[in-house]
C-alpha positions as CSV (number, residue, x, y, z in Angstrom):
1,X,-10.4,-10.1,-3.1
2,X,-8.6,-7.8,-5.6
3,X,-5.3,-9.6,-4.8
4,X,-6.7,-12.9,-5.8
5,X,-8.1,-11.5,-9.0
6,X,-4.7,-10.0,-9.8
7,X,-3.0,-13.4,-9.2
8,X,-5.6,-15.2,-11.4
9,X,-5.1,-12.7,-14.2
10,X,-1.4,-12.9,-13.9
11,X,-1.4,-16.7,-14.1
12,X,-3.6,-16.5,-17.2
13,X,-1.1,-14.1,-18.7
14,X,1.7,-16.5,-18.0
15,X,-0.3,-19.4,-19.5
16,X,-1.1,-17.5,-22.7
17,X,2.4,-16.2,-23.2
18,X,3.9,-19.6,-22.4
19,X,6.1,-18.1,-19.6
20,X,6.0,-21.1,-17.3
21,X,9.7,-20.6,-16.6
22,X,8.8,-17.5,-14.6
23,X,6.7,-19.4,-12.0
24,X,9.6,-20.9,-10.0
25,X,11.2,-17.4,-9.8
26,X,8.0,-15.8,-8.6
27,X,7.5,-18.6,-6.0
28,X,11.0,-18.2,-4.6
29,X,10.6,-14.4,-4.4
30,X,7.2,-14.9,-2.6
31,X,8.8,-17.4,-0.1
32,X,11.7,-15.1,0.6
33,X,9.3,-12.2,1.2
34,X,7.2,-14.3,3.6
35,X,10.4,-15.4,5.4
36,X,11.5,-11.7,5.8
37,X,8.0,-10.8,7.1
38,X,8.0,-13.7,9.6
39,X,11.4,-13.0,11.0
40,X,10.9,-9.2,11.5
41,X,9.1,-9.5,14.8
42,X,9.5,-13.1,16.0
43,X,12.1,-15.1,17.9
44,X,12.9,-17.0,14.7
45,X,15.4,-14.4,13.4
46,X,18.5,-15.9,15.1
47,X,17.8,-19.3,13.5
48,X,17.3,-17.8,10.0
49,X,20.6,-16.1,10.1
50,X,22.3,-19.4,10.4
51,X,20.8,-20.4,7.0
52,X,22.5,-17.6,5.2
């Protein structure tokens, strides 16, 4: 619950400060983090290495 509140408040901050250009950077970082977490303990790791 606290994470969602943080994200909502952060998005409000970005809207007020007109920092929309940061949203693609944040999304890419979140996707890369999720990719790292998924490949730590699954059989997907060999396939991910071929991407990089």
